[in-house]
Wavefront OBJ file of the C-alpha trace (Angstrom):
o trace
v -13.989 -193.384 -43.542
v -12.820 -190.093 -45.249
v -9.382 -190.057 -47.344
v -7.931 -186.622 -47.416
v -5.856 -185.692 -50.348
v -2.278 -184.777 -49.842
v -1.466 -181.492 -50.528
v 0.302 -180.533 -53.421
v 1.134 -178.035 -56.117
v -3.034 -177.496 -56.901
v -3.778 -175.842 -53.129
v -0.166 -173.872 -53.453
v -1.790 -172.202 -56.665
v -5.305 -171.695 -54.835
v -3.701 -169.604 -51.927
v -1.709 -167.448 -54.576
v -4.687 -166.767 -56.653
v -5.967 -165.564 -52.963
v -3.725 -163.374 -51.414
v -3.284 -161.950 -55.131
v -7.139 -160.088 -54.836
v -6.458 -159.266 -51.903
v -3.262 -157.223 -52.400
v -4.697 -155.546 -55.215
v -8.136 -154.332 -52.879
v -5.684 -153.325 -49.911
v -3.805 -150.827 -52.300
v -6.972 -149.250 -53.640
v -8.142 -148.605 -50.502
v -5.400 -146.908 -49.569
v -5.257 -145.097 -53.183
v -8.954 -144.514 -52.698
v -10.155 -140.704 -50.955
v -10.822 -140.164 -47.283
v -14.754 -139.946 -47.305
v -15.249 -136.596 -45.643
v -15.139 -136.803 -41.471
v -13.212 -139.124 -41.426
v -9.890 -138.935 -38.844
v -8.427 -142.320 -39.050
v -4.884 -141.835 -38.600
v -2.979 -142.656 -41.776
v 0.562 -142.585 -40.621
v 3.542 -139.740 -41.928
v 2.207 -137.803 -44.532
v 3.704 -138.841 -47.637
v 5.273 -135.087 -48.346
v 6.747 -135.491 -45.525
v 8.140 -138.850 -45.892
v 9.497 -137.280 -49.311
v 11.102 -134.343 -47.431
v 12.887 -136.744 -45.075
v 14.010 -138.746 -47.845
v 16.106 -135.982 -49.276
v 18.988 -134.387 -46.859
v 19.304 -131.347 -49.532
v 15.715 -130.176 -49.162
v 15.970 -130.558 -45.720
v 18.749 -128.190 -44.962
v 17.367 -125.668 -47.870
v 14.186 -125.919 -45.465
v 16.253 -125.680 -42.172
v 18.139 -122.458 -43.616
v 15.118 -120.806 -44.835
v 13.471 -120.686 -41.415
v 16.972 -119.699 -39.792
v 17.036 -116.268 -42.594
v 13.234 -115.406 -41.803
v 13.762 -115.456 -38.457
v 17.268 -112.879 -38.923
v 15.943 -110.718 -41.422
v 12.614 -110.360 -38.994
v 14.953 -110.267 -35.991
v 16.976 -107.327 -38.043
v 14.188 -105.099 -39.413
v 13.089 -104.897 -35.658
v 16.131 -103.553 -34.340
v 15.912 -101.122 -37.303
v 12.560 -99.670 -36.589
v 14.268 -99.429 -33.426
v 17.056 -97.802 -34.133
v 15.091 -94.831 -36.439
v 13.822 -94.051 -33.230
v 15.151 -91.699 -29.957
v 16.887 -93.583 -27.491
v 13.786 -93.346 -24.755
v 11.177 -92.922 -27.096
v 8.528 -94.617 -24.885
v 10.208 -94.734 -21.499
v 7.628 -92.631 -19.338
v 9.333 -89.678 -17.232
v 11.920 -89.449 -20.347
v 9.683 -86.777 -22.208
v 12.340 -84.059 -22.179
v 15.429 -83.740 -23.308
v 17.849 -81.412 -22.433
v 19.818 -80.439 -25.157
v 22.462 -78.160 -23.582
v 22.538 -75.428 -21.061
v 25.005 -72.454 -21.656
v 26.153 -69.363 -20.082
v 24.927 -66.293 -22.482
v 27.976 -64.717 -24.047
v 29.028 -61.569 -22.817
v 26.060 -61.615 -20.162
v 28.244 -60.092 -16.859
v 31.443 -60.090 -15.405
v 32.876 -63.460 -14.134
v 35.263 -64.587 -10.982
v 37.496 -66.702 -10.784
v 38.425 -67.274 -6.509
v 42.462 -67.738 -6.531
v 42.660 -66.701 -10.204
v 45.973 -65.989 -10.366
v 46.766 -69.445 -10.572
v 43.712 -70.840 -11.814
v 43.297 -68.415 -14.938
v 46.535 -67.094 -16.003
v 45.301 -65.576 -19.075
v 47.639 -64.312 -22.001
v 45.710 -61.470 -23.032
v 42.092 -59.996 -22.976
v 40.777 -62.612 -26.394
v 42.036 -65.405 -24.337
v 40.373 -64.491 -21.217
v 37.233 -63.316 -22.685
v 37.405 -67.171 -24.691
v 37.717 -69.227 -22.210
v 34.983 -68.412 -19.833
v 32.817 -68.307 -22.706
v 33.793 -71.779 -23.770
v 31.695 -74.870 -22.148
v 34.759 -76.874 -21.486
v 35.999 -74.391 -19.321
v 32.826 -73.515 -17.319
v 32.569 -77.357 -16.731
v 36.087 -77.609 -15.338
v 36.862 -74.946 -13.416
v 35.130 -73.385 -10.376
v 33.929 -69.773 -11.318
v 31.164 -66.961 -10.152
v 29.195 -64.820 -11.938
v 29.349 -61.099 -10.232
v 25.709 -59.574 -9.361
v 24.495 -60.820 -12.365
v 24.109 -63.826 -15.594
v 21.974 -65.291 -18.585
v 21.623 -69.027 -18.688
v 20.371 -70.517 -21.914
v 18.387 -74.138 -21.232
v 17.334 -75.610 -24.271
v 15.019 -78.620 -23.938
v 13.537 -80.913 -26.407
v 10.648 -82.647 -26.648
v 10.415 -86.798 -26.981
v 7.415 -88.404 -27.142
v 4.501 -88.277 -29.683
v 2.172 -87.478 -26.604
v 2.842 -83.733 -25.692
v 4.683 -83.157 -22.644
v 3.691 -79.900 -20.564
v 6.346 -78.160 -18.538
v 3.860 -76.864 -15.725
v 6.617 -74.927 -13.297
v 10.812 -74.178 -14.016
v 12.072 -72.896 -10.617
v 15.905 -72.256 -9.124
v 16.613 -73.940 -6.147
v 19.145 -72.751 -3.779
v 21.571 -76.005 -3.008
v 21.762 -74.345 0.837
v 21.773 -71.092 2.591
v 23.795 -68.139 0.797
v 27.274 -67.051 1.926
v 29.294 -63.837 2.304
v 30.169 -61.900 -0.779
v 33.455 -63.176 -2.859
v 35.818 -60.130 -2.948
v 39.131 -62.503 -3.847
v 40.371 -63.639 -7.177
v 40.539 -62.849 -11.144
v 37.156 -61.187 -12.277
v 36.729 -61.046 -16.319
v 34.422 -58.485 -17.745
v 31.830 -59.305 -20.578
v 29.868 -56.670 -21.687
v 26.218 -57.403 -20.428
v 23.764 -58.326 -23.994
v 20.189 -59.170 -23.501
v 18.632 -62.242 -25.262
v 16.455 -61.804 -28.281
v 14.272 -64.229 -30.701
v 11.155 -66.621 -30.141
v 12.587 -66.809 -26.591
v 10.889 -67.479 -23.219
v 12.715 -64.291 -21.114
v 12.943 -64.996 -17.680
v 14.788 -63.856 -14.301
v 15.580 -64.488 -10.949
v 17.320 -62.753 -7.562
v 18.940 -65.652 -5.854
v 19.712 -63.526 -2.817
v 15.656 -62.949 -1.959
v 14.400 -65.851 0.886
v 12.297 -67.744 -1.998
v 12.892 -67.428 -5.630
v 11.233 -67.354 -8.284
v 11.435 -67.071 -12.239
v 9.727 -64.186 -13.201
v 8.916 -62.561 -17.136
v 10.798 -60.532 -17.860
v 8.349 -58.476 -19.849
v 6.379 -57.742 -16.693
v 7.989 -59.115 -13.814
v 4.702 -61.835 -12.953
v 5.632 -65.388 -11.601
v 6.081 -66.802 -15.471
v 4.292 -70.391 -14.536
v 1.981 -69.080 -11.808
v -0.343 -68.580 -14.952
v 1.190 -70.185 -17.989
v 2.623 -73.672 -19.346
v 5.042 -74.682 -22.138
v 4.209 -77.642 -24.108
v 6.346 -79.542 -26.210
v 5.420 -81.975 -28.916
v 8.084 -84.564 -30.444
v 11.339 -82.845 -31.604
v 9.660 -79.174 -30.748
v 12.656 -76.762 -29.174
v 12.468 -74.520 -26.631
v 15.276 -72.299 -26.056
v 14.649 -70.354 -22.123
v 16.895 -67.279 -21.398
v 17.139 -67.543 -17.751
v 18.753 -63.787 -15.895
v 19.835 -64.294 -12.419
v 20.708 -61.685 -10.229
v 22.702 -61.513 -6.431
v 22.624 -58.011 -4.822
v 25.675 -59.370 -2.706
v 25.506 -62.733 -0.998
v 26.972 -65.933 -3.257
v 24.245 -68.554 -3.570
v 24.661 -71.492 -5.415
v 21.576 -73.560 -7.022
v 20.073 -75.264 -9.837
v 16.953 -75.129 -11.519
v 13.699 -77.812 -10.970
v 11.795 -78.607 -14.249
v 8.201 -79.981 -13.156
v 6.076 -81.510 -16.259
v 3.467 -83.972 -16.994
v 3.892 -86.988 -19.177
v 2.112 -89.977 -20.313
v -0.217 -88.354 -17.654
v 2.211 -88.776 -14.537
v 3.809 -85.516 -13.219
v 7.782 -85.582 -13.212
v 10.673 -83.897 -12.194
v 13.714 -82.868 -13.861
v 16.992 -81.405 -12.281
v 19.319 -78.866 -14.543
v 22.466 -78.361 -13.308
v 25.549 -75.835 -15.196
v 28.261 -77.730 -17.469
v 30.046 -80.737 -16.086
v 27.027 -81.583 -13.698
v 27.877 -78.053 -11.588
v 26.041 -76.470 -9.423
v 25.337 -72.507 -10.826
v 27.117 -69.837 -8.580
v 26.726 -66.348 -8.467
v 27.995 -63.444 -5.997
v 27.307 -59.612 -5.640
v 29.338 -56.932 -6.853
v 32.062 -55.405 -3.835
v 32.467 -52.265 -3.048
v 35.786 -50.889 -5.191
v 38.019 -53.096 -6.708
v 39.488 -55.818 -4.273
v 40.322 -58.505 -7.248
v 43.870 -58.994 -7.599
v 43.373 -58.885 -11.265
v 40.321 -57.344 -13.311
v 40.500 -57.829 -16.990
v 38.408 -55.239 -18.495
v 37.636 -54.499 -22.068
v 38.247 -50.890 -22.475
v 42.213 -51.435 -21.735
v 42.238 -54.999 -22.979
v 44.018 -55.826 -20.248
v 44.123 -56.756 -16.547
v 44.046 -53.996 -13.869
v 45.477 -54.521 -9.747
v 43.913 -52.373 -7.009
v 46.857 -50.334 -7.437
v 45.848 -48.970 -11.289
v 41.884 -48.786 -10.244
v 43.677 -45.006 -8.149
v 44.989 -44.039 -11.268
v 42.054 -44.700 -13.378
v 39.825 -42.588 -10.688
v 42.196 -39.706 -11.541
v 42.407 -40.117 -15.352
v 39.469 -42.008 -16.814
v 41.256 -43.595 -19.782
v 43.741 -44.569 -18.107
v 44.898 -48.199 -18.752
v 48.511 -49.784 -17.313
v 51.383 -50.438 -19.515
l 1 2 3 4 5 6 7 8 9 10 11 12 13 14 15 16 17 18 19 20 21 22 23 24 25 26 27 28 29 30 31 32 33 34 35 36 37 38 39 40 41 42 43 44 45 46 47 48 49 50 51 52 53 54 55 56 57 58 59 60 61 62 63 64 65 66 67 68 69 70 71 72 73 74 75 76 77 78 79 80 81 82 83 84 85 86 87 88 89 90 91 92 93 94 95 96 97 98 99 100 101 102 103 104 105 106 107 108 109 110 111 112 113 114 115 116 117 118 119 120 121 122 123 124 125 126 127 128 129 130 131 132 133 134 135 136 137 138 139 140 141 142 143 144 145 146 147 148 149 150 151 152 153 154 155 156 157 158 159 160 161 162 163 164 165 166 167 168 169 170 171 172 173 174 175 176 177 178 179 180 181 182 183 184 185 186 187 188 189 190 191 192 193 194 195 196 197 198 199 200 201 202 203 204 205 206 207 208 209 210 211 212 213 214 215 216 217 218 219 220 221 222 223 224 225 226 227 228 229 230 231 232 233 234 235 236 237 238 239 240 241 242 243 244 245 246 247 248 249 250 251 252 253 254 255 256 257 258 259 260 261 262 263 264 265 266 267 268 269 270 271 272 273 274 275 276 277 278 279 280 281 282 283 284 285 286 287 288 289 290 291 292 293 294 295 296 297 298 299 300 301 302 303 304 305 306 307 308 309 310 311
């Protein structure tokens, strides 16, 4: 018969002695470097635990991430703001800078002019018909001839090629206008490095031809615009009698595609022109020689005396 010893202090001491080496071995294994290729999961990364235990460091990290995102967005917006609007949009390779009637390029008729054009004197009348705001807010027609200056600029890094520029009537021409107020503006030709073109609006199919030789300009030529390059095109329009309204159409190639632009007069109005009637039927005609308005009866006196001016 085997007798069991009572469990006492000796066994407890033995167990403590056994557990101590085991714990030491466990800690040593944890501190030992992981062999190459060992992909065992070891739990939370120590630096992450350290960061989570420090609220200040965590807040600073969030702020830095936010600042980085804000700076990146701001830099992108700044870069975009330095580029012209629509710089990469297909079909926007040409921008219309302005379109204006060339000063002193022919008479101007204001229908029902006694109420629409109450000019104080000749200088007032001349300034008005050459003012873009006045042109945009009043109905008026060129008489006989007029020269418009169209200014275009290229917008894309890739060249834009203008293949055609042509007048397009808005509808059939109507009869000549014989009533209203006329402001005579002494005709003056264009100059400088410009493309000088002309058109007759009362022919069956108006085109733009070269002032130099009368040939259709875009039949054998094109105009190429690089980014930021500007071209000024004076266009002299004429009518021998009818009243015509019209716009300009521009055909161009942008990013390998054919595009169309429509150009109108100031205020989004159509261009207008009428012929020169016989005699002087207008209620008032502001002329340069007299620096004041002539009425129909004054022209009878002027036939007798070329220097006659009403007082």
